[in-house]
Structure formats: C-alpha cells, structure tokens
C-alpha positions, 0 to 999 in steps of 0.5 A, a space after each residue: 559698509 563698504 571698503 570706501 566707507 572704511 577708507 575714509 573712516 581711517 583717514 578721519 580717525 588719523 587726522 583726529 584725536 579720536 581714540 576708538 570708533 565702533 560701527 555696527 550694521 546689518 553686515 557686521 561690526 567694524 571697530 578702528 583703534 588708533 594707537 600712538 604710532 597712528 596704527 589702525 586695526 579694523 575688526 571684521 565679522 568671520 564670515 567676511 573674508 577679503 584675499 589677495 586672489 581674485 578681488 572683484 574690483 580694485 579699491 579707489 586710488 588714494 592720493 599721496 600726500 606731498 610736503 616740500 623738502 628745504 634742500 634742493 628744491 625737491 618734493 617728498 611723496 609720503 605715504 598716506 597710509 600703514 601698509 607694505 610697499 609695492 613698486 609693481 601692480 603684481 609680480 609679472 608687471 613692470 615696475 611703477 615709477 623708478 629714477 627717471 620716471 616722468 610723473 603727473 598728477 593721477 599717475 599711480 606711482 606704487 601700491 600699498 597693501 593694507 588689510 590685504 587691500 592693494 591700494 593704488 597711490 597716485 601722484 598729485 604732482 608733475 615731475 621727475 623722480 629722482 630717489 625712491 626712498 623705500 625697498 620693494 615689499 617693504 613696511 611702511 608707515 603713515 607718512 613715511 617718504 617714498 619718494 624724492 621728486 624734482 618738480 616740473 
C-alpha cells in the first residue's frame, strides 16, 4: 500500500463513523483507528521506516478546507489533518505565507508534518492573508483554523 492510498484512507475514516480499519498486503499491515477527537494512528511493519531525511519524493499536496467566517467577510483556511504546522518548506527556505501574501488556488500556504511525512497544504481560494493563527512548529488538530484570508 503506498502513501497516497494511506492518506485517502485517513480522509475517509475522518469523515465517517468507522472506528477502526485494518488492511494487510504483501508489504505489511496498516491499522487506522479513530478516536473521539479524530486522532488517527497508523501502524506499519518494522522494516518499513519513513524518515525526514532524503525522502525519494514528496507526498502529494492536500487542499486545505475552507469555511467562511461571519465577521468581516473573511475566510478561514483550516487544517485538513492532525500534525505539526510549519510556515516554511525547510529551515533555510522563505516563509510560504504571511500577512499580506496574495494567494491563489493551488499555491502552497504551509506544511503539515504527520507521521514523518511533510504534506504541502494548498489554498483553494484567491485572496490576501490578513492573519496567521498558528505559531510555526506548533501542533495542529484536524479542522483547526490556520489563516484568515480576505477574498479577492
């Protein structure tokens, strides 16, 4: 089972009432359990180790869900997963999105590390970031507000 399939399973579990699912193939066994707080755990076989150094290919970008706020016609960009929020692709790279940054659909606005995988979170809207709601390198929950955006 590849990482894309695992990500899709996690999305499906988060949106459903399924409490647990286990899948086994020739490469190993994956178990995904959902707790009341929508925490997802994935167990992989011991020989299959993922690290943050020298990854062969980055995982596919995941669009960030958006939900309109009532006040000031601002839109909230929310986290599509549980993980650690990063404003840069790496420590030596520039900040992806800060106050005043113009964003368009498909533009990467942050990185969320989940299970040692760095997921690029893309904007689904066009506008200008007016507030960053999370500190760099902070843990985030599923559906947690990350940015306030003034739509264009």
